N, C-alpha and C positions, 0 to 999 in steps of 0.2 A: 251466068248472066248477072250483071250488077243491077240492083234495084234501089231506087231512091224514093222516099215517100214524098207526098205533096205537102203544100202549106195547109195549115188547119183552116177549116171553115168555122169562123167564130166571130162574134161581136161582143160588145161590152155588156149586153143583156143576158148572155148565156148563163144557165143554171146547171146544165147537164153537159158533160163531156163524154161522148161515145168514142171508144178507142178500138180500132182494128189492130192488126199486126203489121202487115205490109200489103199494099195493093198487089193483086194478081196480074198476070200478063195482060189480060183484056183491059183492066183498069189502067195499067201503065201505058198501054198503047193509046187508049182513048183520053188519058189524062183526066180521069173522072173516078171518084170513089165509087166502088161497088158497081162497075160497068158490066160485069158478066150478067147476061140475061137470066141465068138461073140462080143468081144470088138473090136471096129474099129480103135483103136489107131495106130497099126502098118500098117494097110492097108492105113490109112489116111496119115501117114508119107511117105510111098512109093509113094503115089499119088502126094503129095505136093513137094517132093524132086526129083521126076522123077527117082525113083530107082526101080529096079526089083530084089528083093531078095527073098530067101526062107523064108516064114513066119514061118517055123518050126525051123529055125536056129536062136536061141536067140543071139548068139554072133554076127552073121551077122547084126542083127537088131541094136544092141548096137553100132557096128562099123559104121553103116550107120548114126546114129545120130551124133556121134562124127566127122565123115567126113564132116558133114554139120554144125559143130560148135553148136550143140544142146545138152544141158544137160537135165537130167531127174531126178526128185526127187519127194517127197511128202511133203505136208504142215504139216502133222502130223507124229510124231515119234512113238507115242503109242496111242492106244485107246482100249476100250472094245466094242465088237460088236458080235452079233450072226448073221451069214450069211455075205453077202457082201454089203448090202445096206448102203449107206452113211447116210441115215436117221436114222439108228439104232446105229450110233456111240455115245458112252458115254465115260466119263472120259478121254477126249483127252488131249494129251500133244504135243505141236508143235515141229517140227524140228527147228534147228538153221539156218533158211533161211538168216537172216541178216548176220550171220557169214560167210555163204557160199558165199554170194554176196561180202562181204568184201575181202574174199580170192581170188575171181575171178572177178577182176574189169572190165574185158572185157565183162561181161554180161550186156547188155544194154536193154534187153527185158525179161519180165516174162510173161508166158502164163499159166493161170489157167484153167485146164481141168475140167470143170463142176462146179456145184453150191456149193458143199461142199468145194472143193479146193478154190474157190473164197471167200466164207464166212470166211474160216479159214485164208486166206491170209489177207483179210481186217481186221479181228479181231486182229491178232497177228503181222502183218508185215508192212502193207501199210503205216503207219505213221512213220516207223522207217527206211525206205530205202531212198536212194537218189531220189530226184525229177527228176534226169536225166534218171532214169530207166522207160521205158514204160511198163505198165501193161495192159494185155488184160484178160478179164473175158469171157471165151468162153463156148459154150455148150459142154457137156460131150460126150466122145466117147463110153461110157458105153452102154451095151445092154439094161440097164434100160431106156435109152433115145432113145427108138425105134421110136419116132415120127420124128426124124431127120434122113434123109437119108445120106449116105456117101457123095453124091454130095453136099448136103446142108451143111454138116460139112466142106467139102473142101472149099466151097465158103466163109464161115465165117473164117476159120482158115488161108486161104492163105494170106490175107492181113497182119496178124500179123507176120507170118513166113517170107514172102517176104520183108517186111519193115526192118526187122532186119538183113537179109542176104543181 
């Protein structure tokens, strides 16, 4: 299956860029970041940002991120993959993260959501970005990472989010 990432959710005020790897099947079908109901990304963001929004309202979720100066994108622009597992990704092509960061100089923090986002960032971008940008390689919010509870993810993610805001 051919997978293509979405456009970034971003505006000129963003200070944090959260990067996934590539949307899963449910997200690609819905054309929404983190659309799988068991992915904890949106619940985690609500918890960390002290927001109470409808998790069914995608526009409200994207507005919430931008309200808190958080951008969202993926490390990969294209890949071939059957199913949703990052371990099944083949023929990957990266997004232009360096170009995005150059266009948005207010971004001072990059947060990689999970192992594949982290390894792709290290492979394609880590040596090409400003040393001024802090990069965090954090555990995935994916349901495939069931060993970490929402509380454990929140504990890990909160320092990265709070330091940047």
